[in-house]
C-alpha positions in Angstrom: 4.7 29.3 -15.1 2.7 25.9 -14.4 4.9 22.9 -15.0 7.6 25.2 -16.1 10.5 22.3 -15.9 8.1 20.0 -17.8 7.9 22.8 -20.7 11.6 22.8 -21.0 12.2 19.2 -20.9 9.2 18.3 -23.4 9.8 20.6 -25.9 12.6 18.4 -27.5 10.0 15.3 -27.1 9.8 14.2 -30.5 12.9 12.9 -34.5 13.7 10.4 -43.1 15.8 7.3 -41.4 14.2 4.5 -39.5 13.7 5.4 -35.7 16.0 2.5 -34.6 18.9 3.8 -37.1 18.9 6.6 -35.8 18.1 6.6 -31.8 20.2 3.5 -31.5 23.0 4.3 -33.7 23.6 7.9 -31.9 26.7 8.8 -29.9 27.7 12.0 -28.0 29.6 14.5 -29.7 27.9 17.6 -28.1 28.0 18.0 -24.6 30.5 16.8 -21.4 30.7 16.3 -17.8 30.3 19.8 -15.6 28.2 21.1 -18.3 25.6 23.8 -16.5 23.0 25.9 -18.3 20.7 28.1 -16.9 17.3 29.1 -18.7 14.7 32.1 -17.7 11.4 31.3 -18.6 8.8 34.2 -19.7 5.3 33.9 -19.5 2.9 36.4 -21.6 -1.0 36.7 -21.3 -1.6 40.2 -22.7 1.8 40.6 -25.0 3.9 41.7 -22.4 6.2 39.0 -21.1 7.3 38.5 -17.2 10.0 36.5 -15.7 7.9 33.7 -14.2 10.5 30.9 -13.4 14.1 29.6 -14.2 15.2 26.1 -15.2 18.9 25.1 -14.6 20.3 21.8 -16.6 23.6 19.8 -15.7 25.6 17.1 -16.4 28.0 15.0 -14.6 29.4 11.7 -14.6 28.8 8.6 -12.6 28.4 4.8 -12.0 25.2 3.0 -11.6 25.1 -0.6 -12.0 28.7 -1.0 -12.9 27.8 1.3 -15.7 29.6 4.6 -16.6 26.6 7.1 -16.8 26.1 10.8 -17.7 23.9 11.7 -14.6 21.6 14.5 -16.2 19.7 16.7 -13.6 17.3 19.5 -14.5 15.4 21.5 -11.9 12.6 23.8 -12.5 10.9 26.8 -10.3 8.5 29.4 -10.3 9.8 33.2 -9.6 9.1 33.6 -5.8 7.3 36.5 -6.3 4.6 34.5 -8.3 4.4 31.7 -5.9 1.3 32.8 -4.3 -0.3 32.3 -7.9 1.6 29.2 -8.7 4.4 27.7 -6.7 6.8 25.3 -8.5 9.5 23.2 -7.5 10.5 20.5 -9.8 13.5 18.2 -10.3 14.2 15.7 -13.1 16.8 13.3 -13.1 18.2 10.8 -15.7 21.0 8.8 -15.6 22.1 7.5 -19.5 24.4 4.8 -20.6 27.6 6.8 -22.2 28.1 4.1 -24.5 24.7 4.6 -26.7 23.0 7.5 -24.5 19.9 5.3 -23.6 18.2 5.9 -19.9 19.2 3.6 -17.1 17.6 5.4 -14.4 14.9 8.5 -14.5 13.5 10.3 -11.3 10.9 12.6 -11.4 10.0 14.7 -7.9 7.5 17.4 -8.9 5.8 19.9 -6.7 3.5 22.0 -8.8 0.9 24.1 -7.0 0.9 21.8 -4.1 0.4 18.7 -6.3 3.1 16.3 -5.8 4.4 13.7 -7.9 7.3 11.0 -7.6 8.3 8.8 -10.4 11.5 6.2 -9.7 11.8 4.1 -13.1 14.7 1.7 -14.1 15.4 0.7 -17.9 16.7 -2.6 -18.6 18.4 -2.2 -21.9 18.7 -6.3 -22.2 15.2 -7.0 -21.4 13.6 -4.0 -22.9 11.8 -3.0 -20.0 10.7 0.0 -17.6 9.8 -0.9 -13.9 8.2 1.7 -11.8 6.2 1.6 -8.7 3.6 1.4 -11.1 4.7 -2.0 -12.6 6.6 -3.1 -15.9 6.2 -1.5 -19.2 7.7 -3.5 -22.5 9.4 -0.7 -24.2 11.3 -0.5 -27.5 15.1 -0.9 -28.0 15.9 2.6 -28.1 13.1 4.3 -26.1 14.3 7.5 -24.8 13.0 9.5 -21.4 11.8 12.7 -21.1 15.1 14.1 -20.0 17.4 11.8 -21.9 15.4 13.0 -24.9 16.7 16.6 -25.3 20.7 15.2 -24.6 19.6 12.6 -27.2 18.3 15.3 -29.8 21.2 17.5 -29.2 23.6 15.0 -30.9 21.6 14.5 -34.1 23.3 15.6 -37.1 20.8 18.0 -38.8 23.0 18.2 -41.9 21.7 14.9 -43.0 18.1 16.3 -43.3 16.3 18.2 -45.6 13.7 21.4 -44.4 10.3 19.9 -43.4 12.0 16.4 -42.7 10.6 14.3 -39.8 12.7 12.6 -37.4 11.0 9.7 -35.4 12.0 8.3 -32.3 10.2 7.0 -29.3 9.8 8.0 -25.8 8.5 6.6 -22.5 6.3 8.7 -20.1 4.0 7.7 -17.0 4.1 4.1 -18.1 3.2 4.7 -21.7 5.3 4.7 -24.8 5.0 7.5 -27.5 5.8 7.6 -31.0 6.9 11.1 -31.7 9.2 13.2 -34.0 10.5 16.7 -34.6 10.3 18.3 -38.2 13.6 20.1 -39.1 12.9 23.8 -40.5 16.4 24.5 -41.0 18.6 27.4 -40.2 18.5 31.1 -39.5 19.7 33.9 -37.2 17.5 34.9 -34.1 17.8 37.3 -31.2 17.2 36.1 -27.7 17.8 38.1 -24.5 21.2 36.9 -24.2 22.2 37.9 -27.8 22.2 36.9 -31.4 22.6 33.7 -33.0 23.0 31.5 -35.6 20.6 28.8 -35.0 19.1 25.3 -36.1 15.1 25.4 -36.0 13.0 22.5 -35.4 9.3 22.1 -34.5 8.5 19.1 -32.1 5.1 16.9 -32.2 3.7 17.4 -28.6 1.5 15.3 -26.5 -1.8 16.9 -25.4 -1.6 17.8 -22.0 -3.1 20.3 -19.6 -0.5 23.1 -20.9 -0.4 22.1 -24.9 -2.9 21.6 -27.2 -1.0 19.3 -29.0 0.7 19.5 -32.4 3.4 21.1 -33.9 2.9 24.7 -32.4 6.3 24.8 -30.6 9.5 26.0 -32.1 12.8 25.4 -31.0 16.3 26.8 -31.7 19.8 25.0 -31.3 23.0 26.7 -31.5 24.4 25.9 -34.9 27.8 24.8 -33.7 29.0 21.4 -31.9 27.5 22.2 -28.7 23.8 22.2 -30.2 22.6 24.0 -27.0 18.9 24.7 -27.0 18.8 28.9 -26.8 15.1 29.6 -27.3 11.6 27.8 -27.0 8.5 29.7 -28.0 5.2 28.0 -27.8 1.1 28.9 -27.3 -0.3 27.2 -24.0 -4.0 27.0 -22.7 -4.0 30.5 -21.4 -1.0 32.6 -23.0 2.3 32.0 -24.3 5.7 31.2 -23.1 9.2 32.0 -24.2 12.2 30.4 -22.7 15.8 31.7 -23.3 19.2 30.5 -22.5 20.3 33.2 -20.1 23.9 31.7 -18.6 26.3 28.7 -19.3 29.2 26.9 -17.7 31.9 24.2 -19.3 30.2 23.5 -22.6 32.1 21.2 -24.6 33.0 23.7 -27.3 33.4 27.5 -27.9 30.0 29.0 -28.4 30.8 30.0 -32.1 27.2 30.2 -33.2 27.1 33.6 -31.0 27.4 36.6 -33.2 26.9 39.4 -30.9 26.1 39.6 -27.2 23.6 41.5 -26.0 
């Protein structure tokens, strides 16, 4: 359950086009203000999954610096019954330009096992900079932050790609810029804790860290409909493995037509 919200957020941290063509030309066709999606995080170390935590993603619209922006919020917390082992209370926020889905501001407020982290980043699209309490970082024209990456990826037209194609883009995290990608895996039907779905599958290139070894070991399934909702994430971690399932949703932009059968 450690870093549970970061796990959910970074599963999309990574997209045959130039990176600039895809990321700079993308528009929002998949989500709307008022959307709210809840996930349960299951953890396994001996083959049996237990409910380790919850993550909630929401979208609202407001103005920031006189720009119309989507206010994205992701909160994550460990199951209270396991707080004595490792307590997690995380909140991530991203304000992205409604016109081009580029980040304007990113806030991370994390409390993980008593270790607290706070980050407040302002992006300047004209100067291509990201400014935080640690200084100013030069960033590419169409960089994404950790949270905006998810909503950016939901708007990719996967019909353009063939199985095994890599879709690249660049992401800012902790005063550094990373060149990452996701590898398209095609379409398949899956059963989740919520029901049976038609899905789009891909594998993100993950950064090596405390939880992940790095590489392409994680699998992600999006709803194969106009919403492109993340439905399931599976990955091995340093000790055991995790499975994250969508368990509830409100105010999707379109009907969830990828759902074949409710569990």
